[in-house]
C-alpha angles and dihedrals in degrees: 000000000000097000092164089068093064130242114340126215110271120278104242118224132174125202143170120260094256091075098033098107093039094051091046091057093043091049089056091051093046093051091048088059095036106033092170093053106068124184132215111197123185118193120198137147111309094239091053092046093053091047093052092049090048088052088059094245111175104271127138097205142006134210116199142132108305094247090054090051089050091054091049090050090049091050092049097246095110126041116229154265098071116223114225111217113169146000112223128192131204123251132194124235138188131188115281108267095025119118109259115235124230109264098160095119138024090256092050093048090050090053090050091051092049090050097047116105091208133011125203124208137167136250090237130092093278090060092052091050091048091056089049089054092051088050091050088052089053091241104108096099093045092048100041096097091049098050117105118188113206113232115257110283094016115112115236085224090067090059089049093049091049092051093244092123129026099205121031130193123195144127107301089232090062093049097048113104097009113140121232098030139092119215105223093192144274122309108268114270098250090062102022113141111222123188125193112217115205141179135226142183113254112236092227093058117112092196103068097148093053093046094049090050090052094047091049090054092048089055095044127109087243091081101038093107092055090054091052091053088057093053097260139108129226110262 
C-alpha cells in the first residue's frame, strides 16, 4: 500500500449474500489496520453479482461461490488464480415457536422433509445441490408443489419467519442473527452441502496489487476466528 500518497478511493468489491456479514466485519478490521485503504463492499444475490461482473461493471474484486469464480475466470472477467476464503455448510431453520424436527441423521432429515408442508431453498449453489439431494432420495416429484425458492438476494430465513415456508434450508451464515426463526441445526454430515466461497481480482480493476494484498489477507490464518463466528470455516 502506498500510504504516503494519502487515502485512496475505496476498493470496490461485490459479493453474494452468504458472505455479506462476514465481509462487513472483515472490512472493519482491514480498515483499522489500513486506514488509508478503504473498502466499499456491495452484497447482492449471487446470480446478480456474477452477471454484473460479467457485464464489466467497475469492481476491483468479487467474492462468490468457487464455481462462479471459475466461470468468470474462464470468461475473462476475473483474473486467476482464485483465492479460496471459506467453506460454508447448510443449516435447517423453522419459525420461532415451532417444534423443531429431528434432523440428526439422513433418515431423520428425510422424514422431516416428507412431513413439511412447504420447503424453502435458495437460488445459490446450495439450493441446486439440495434439489439434487431430493432427486437422489426419489422425492423431487412428490415435493415439487411444496418447494419455494427465495428470490435472489432474499434470505430463506425471511420466508421462514414470515410463515411462508415451514422448513428452510440455507447457508448457516445467512440464517445467523435473523429474527423470527430457530436454527434447528446443520444438515447431517452424510448429506451436508458444503460450498467453498472464493475471491478473485476483477479484470477491469486498475489496482491489481492492492486487491491481491487484500485477498491474501482475507485468506490468511489471521482472520480464521472471524470466519468461525459467522458459521464458516477457513478454506
